C-alpha positions as CSV (number, residue, x, y, z in Angstrom):
1,M,0.2,21.9,-29.9
2,S,3.2,24.4,-29.7
3,M,6.5,23.6,-30.7
4,A,7.7,23.8,-27.0
5,Q,5.3,20.9,-26.3
6,R,6.2,18.4,-29.0
7,M,7.8,15.3,-28.4
8,N,9.5,13.0,-31.1
9,I,9.2,9.2,-30.2
10,V,11.5,6.6,-32.1
11,A,10.3,3.4,-31.4
12,V,10.8,-0.1,-32.8
13,G,9.1,-3.3,-32.2
14,D,10.7,-7.0,-31.8
15,V,14.9,-6.4,-31.6
16,R,15.5,-10.2,-31.8
17,V,19.1,-11.1,-32.6
18,R,20.3,-14.8,-31.9
19,T,24.0,-13.9,-32.1
20,R,26.0,-10.6,-31.3
21,M,25.8,-8.5,-34.5
22,K,29.4,-6.9,-33.2
23,L,28.0,-3.5,-33.9
24,L,31.0,-1.7,-32.0
25,E,33.4,-3.2,-34.4
26,Q,31.2,-1.5,-37.3
27,P,31.1,2.1,-36.3
28,E,29.6,3.1,-39.7
29,R,26.4,1.3,-38.8
30,V,26.1,2.5,-35.1
31,K,26.3,5.9,-36.8
32,V,23.6,5.3,-38.9
33,M,21.4,3.8,-36.0
34,R,22.5,6.8,-33.9
35,D,21.4,9.4,-36.5
36,W,18.0,7.6,-36.8
37,T,17.5,7.3,-33.0
38,G,19.0,10.4,-32.3
39,A,15.9,12.1,-34.4
40,G,14.0,11.3,-31.2
41,D,13.6,12.6,-27.7
42,V,13.6,9.0,-26.7
43,A,14.5,6.0,-28.4
44,I,12.7,2.7,-27.3
45,A,12.9,-0.8,-28.7
46,N,11.1,-3.9,-27.8
47,L,13.8,-6.7,-26.5
48,E,12.1,-9.5,-27.9
49,I,14.8,-12.0,-26.5
50,P,16.2,-12.9,-23.2
51,L,19.9,-12.2,-22.7
52,T,21.1,-15.0,-20.9
53,R,23.5,-18.0,-21.0
54,R,21.9,-19.7,-18.1
55,G,18.6,-21.5,-17.9
56,W,16.6,-24.3,-19.5
57,P,14.1,-23.8,-22.3
58,Q,10.7,-23.6,-21.6
59,D,8.1,-26.1,-22.9
60,K,6.7,-24.0,-25.7
61,L,6.7,-24.2,-29.7
62,G,9.3,-21.6,-30.0
63,V,12.5,-20.4,-27.8
64,S,15.3,-18.4,-28.4
65,R,18.0,-16.5,-26.2
66,S,20.9,-13.9,-27.1
67,D,24.2,-13.2,-25.6
68,P,23.9,-10.9,-22.6
69,E,26.3,-8.5,-24.3
70,F,23.9,-7.8,-26.9
71,A,22.6,-5.0,-24.4
72,T,25.3,-2.9,-24.9
73,E,24.9,-2.8,-28.4
74,V,21.2,-1.9,-28.2
75,A,22.6,1.1,-25.9
76,A,25.3,1.9,-28.7
77,C,22.6,2.5,-31.2
78,G,21.2,5.0,-29.5
79,F,18.1,3.4,-27.6
80,S,17.6,4.1,-23.9
81,V,14.5,2.5,-23.3
82,V,13.6,-1.3,-24.0
83,T,10.1,-3.0,-23.4
84,L,10.7,-6.2,-22.1
85,A,6.8,-7.7,-21.8
86,N,6.4,-10.1,-24.4
87,N,5.8,-13.7,-25.4
88,H,9.7,-14.5,-25.5
89,M,11.0,-12.8,-22.4
90,M,10.8,-16.0,-20.3
91,D,11.9,-18.3,-22.8
92,Y,14.5,-19.2,-20.2
93,G,12.6,-19.2,-17.0
94,P,13.3,-17.0,-14.4
95,V,16.8,-17.1,-14.3
96,G,17.1,-15.9,-18.1
97,L,14.9,-13.0,-16.9
98,E,17.1,-12.0,-14.0
99,D,20.1,-12.1,-16.5
100,T,18.2,-10.1,-19.1
101,L,17.5,-7.4,-16.1
102,A,20.9,-7.3,-15.1
103,A,22.5,-7.1,-18.5
104,V,20.1,-4.3,-19.5
105,D,21.1,-2.4,-16.5
106,A,24.5,-2.7,-16.8
107,A,24.0,-1.2,-20.4
108,G,22.4,1.8,-18.6
109,L,19.2,1.3,-20.5
110,R,15.7,1.9,-18.7
111,R,13.4,-0.9,-18.9
112,V,9.6,-1.6,-18.2
113,G,7.4,-4.5,-18.8
114,A,9.0,-7.4,-16.6
115,G,10.6,-7.7,-13.2
116,R,11.5,-9.4,-10.2
117,D,7.8,-9.7,-8.9
118,W,4.4,-8.1,-9.9
119,D,5.1,-4.7,-8.5
120,E,8.3,-4.3,-10.6
121,A,6.9,-5.6,-13.9
122,I,3.5,-3.4,-13.9
123,Q,5.3,-0.4,-12.8
124,P,5.1,2.6,-15.8
125,L,8.7,3.9,-16.4
126,R,8.6,7.8,-15.8
127,L,11.2,9.7,-18.0
128,E,11.7,13.2,-17.7
129,L,12.6,14.5,-21.0
130,P,14.3,18.1,-21.8
131,Q,11.9,21.3,-21.7
132,G,10.1,19.7,-18.4
133,R,8.2,17.4,-20.5
134,L,7.2,14.0,-18.8
135,L,6.9,10.5,-20.7
136,H,5.3,7.6,-19.0
137,V,5.9,4.2,-20.6
138,I,3.8,1.2,-19.9
139,N,4.3,-2.1,-21.3
140,F,1.8,-5.2,-21.1
141,A,2.0,-8.6,-23.1
142,C,-1.6,-10.3,-24.1
143,T,0.3,-13.3,-25.3
144,V,2.0,-14.7,-21.8
145,G,2.8,-18.2,-21.6
146,L,2.6,-20.7,-18.9
147,A,4.4,-19.6,-15.8
148,A,5.5,-16.3,-17.6
149,A,3.3,-13.7,-15.8
150,A,4.7,-11.8,-13.0
151,G,2.9,-12.3,-9.5
152,P,3.5,-11.7,-5.8
153,G,6.7,-12.7,-5.4
154,R,7.2,-14.2,-8.7
155,A,9.4,-12.7,-11.7
156,G,7.9,-12.7,-15.0
157,V,6.3,-10.2,-17.4
158,A,3.5,-7.6,-16.9
159,P,0.2,-9.7,-18.3
160,L,-2.9,-8.3,-19.6
161,R,-5.5,-10.8,-20.1
162,V,-7.7,-10.0,-23.3
163,T,-11.1,-12.0,-23.9
164,H,-12.8,-11.7,-27.2
165,S,-15.7,-13.0,-29.0
166,Y,-16.7,-13.0,-32.4
167,Q,-20.2,-12.8,-33.8
168,V,-20.9,-13.9,-37.6
169,E,-23.7,-12.0,-39.2
170,P,-25.5,-14.7,-41.3
171,T,-25.9,-12.8,-44.2
172,S,-22.7,-10.9,-44.6
173,I,-20.9,-14.5,-44.1
174,L,-21.9,-15.4,-47.6
175,E,-20.0,-12.6,-49.4
176,Q,-16.7,-13.3,-47.5
177,P,-13.9,-15.4,-49.0
178,G,-13.2,-17.7,-46.1
């Protein structure tokens, strides 16, 4: 691959802060983050928490949410893309997702993996990078709670259903610790 084709992607998983970090009041920390995220052609974070003050917690073991203003902190740190398909994005239902989409959009972040309906949720994100390079980002979640999957006319995350099976070899199980 020639240098002209090289692409640097900075990606982090599970950005999940329950209270505002007030990073914008800490320019030295923002600079450290921007130095790190700025090393890439694009910086992507998995936003693992809905940004809402509204809605009701869904009936599941663990739910969380954060202030919608957190989206501006994510952008200030140099991230330009957030992925939204995960097991917590619908913790506060469709209204929580709607608030998250609005907060992310208002912060100037690009998003993928959730939407107001099936078509928006599964739509790949097309990024045009310098030197005519293209990057397509897709985002699906295989840990999708009840009523969290997007559908025709239904807000939610892009679901990926996975089926699996296990086959244990009888002779090797004797040598396994558990």
